[in-house]
N, C-alpha and C positions, 0 to 999 in steps of 0.2 A: 713117822712124819718127817719129811726132809724140808729144811729151810734154807733159803738163800739170803745173804746179807747184802743189801744195796745201800748206797748213799742216797741222799734226797734227790739228787739230779737224775739218777737212774729210775727212781720211783716216779718222778714226774714224767719221764719218758714213757712210762706205762699208761699214763693218764692222757697225754697229748701226743699227737703224731709229730715226730721229729725224725731227722735223717736216720738215726740208729735205733729208733724205737723197736723195729722188728727184731733186731739182734737181742735187745734186752728182753723182749717178750719171749723169744725162743729160749733164752737162758732160764727165765722164770717158769716156763712151761714144764720143766723137769722137776719142779718142786711144789710142795703143798702150801708153803708159807713164805712170804717175803718178810724179812725183819729189817728194821732201820732204827738208828738211834732216835730217841724220843724228840730231840730238837729238830729232827728231820720233818716233823709235823709242821713246824713254823716255816722251815725252808721251803717245803712243798707249797704251803699256802701263799707265801710271798712270791714264789716263782710263778704260780698260776695267775696271781694278781698282776705281776709284771707283764706276763704274756698277754693278758687281756688289755692292759693299759697301752702296750706297744702295738696292739692290733694283730698279734700273731694268732690269737684265738678270739672267737666271738664270746659274747656274754653267755649264750646258750652252751657253747663248748666249755666255758669256765664252770658253769653250773653242773654240767654232766660230769666233768672231771672231779669236782668237789664231792658230788653225790656218790660217784663210783668209789672214791677213796674211803668215804665214810661207810659205805656198804661192805667193802672188802675188810675193813677193820672190824666191823660188827660181826662178820662171818668168821673172823680169826684168820683170814687169808693174808692180812697185813698185821704185823705186831710191832709195837714200839718198844725198843729196848730201853730200860730205865737208865738214867744217868746217875748211877750210884757213886758213893764216895770213892770206891776203888777206881772208877774211870778217871776221876780227877787226880787221884794218887798216881796212876800210870802216867798221865800227862806230866805231872810234876817230876817224876823220875826220868822221863825221856828228856825233858828240857833241863833238869838238874841245876845245880849251883853254877856250873860253868857257862850256862846259856848257849850251848852248842847244839841244840836239838835241830831236827830237820826244818827246812823252810816250808812249813805247812800252816795254812790259815787256822785260826782257833776252832771254827766250826768243823773243819776237816779233821783236826786233831781229836775232837770229840767223837766223830764217826769212827776213826781208827781205834782209839782207846776203848770206846764202847763195844765195838765188835770183838776186840781182843779179850776184854774182861768178861764178856758173855760167852766166850768159848768158840768164836768163829775164827777159823784159820784164814779165811778169804773174805775180803770185802770187794764188791764189784763197783767200779767207778770209771768214768772216762777222764777224770781229773789227773793230769800228769804230775802235778806237785804232790797230790795225795799218794799216788802210786810210788813216787820217788821216796817219800818219807815213811811208807808203811813198815818197812823192815825194822825201823827204830821202835815201833810199837809191838813188834813180835808177830806180825801178820803179813799176809800177801795181799796186794791190791791189784786186781786185774780188770782190763776192759772186756766188754762183752764181744 
């Protein structure tokens, strides 16, 4: 079974049509499972809600996306990687006593550290800051 590690933004692109959704779907098509850090559940939920609030998706599209994610998770096609102590330890080591870590938002640092701690060499994301800071976490971050 092969898995691909996505950030929450890319996972949301699989649920709602966006300009680069097809590239993300093509990437995922080569794998059996999508994995995402556990906090990505909250990020996807709030992203879908924001899209609905801003009028980017309808209530029906929001409901379909939410139901689709729940179904994929129930089938094991989407798995949430746990935020274990080692994830936080990696973040603490990266940022260290000097405070010179990469300029990455905390939620993105969680994605990077979680992917690394669970053995993923690559995390897929369109976030430039996350890609720039990935090497500090010992992984590669690529766009689709």
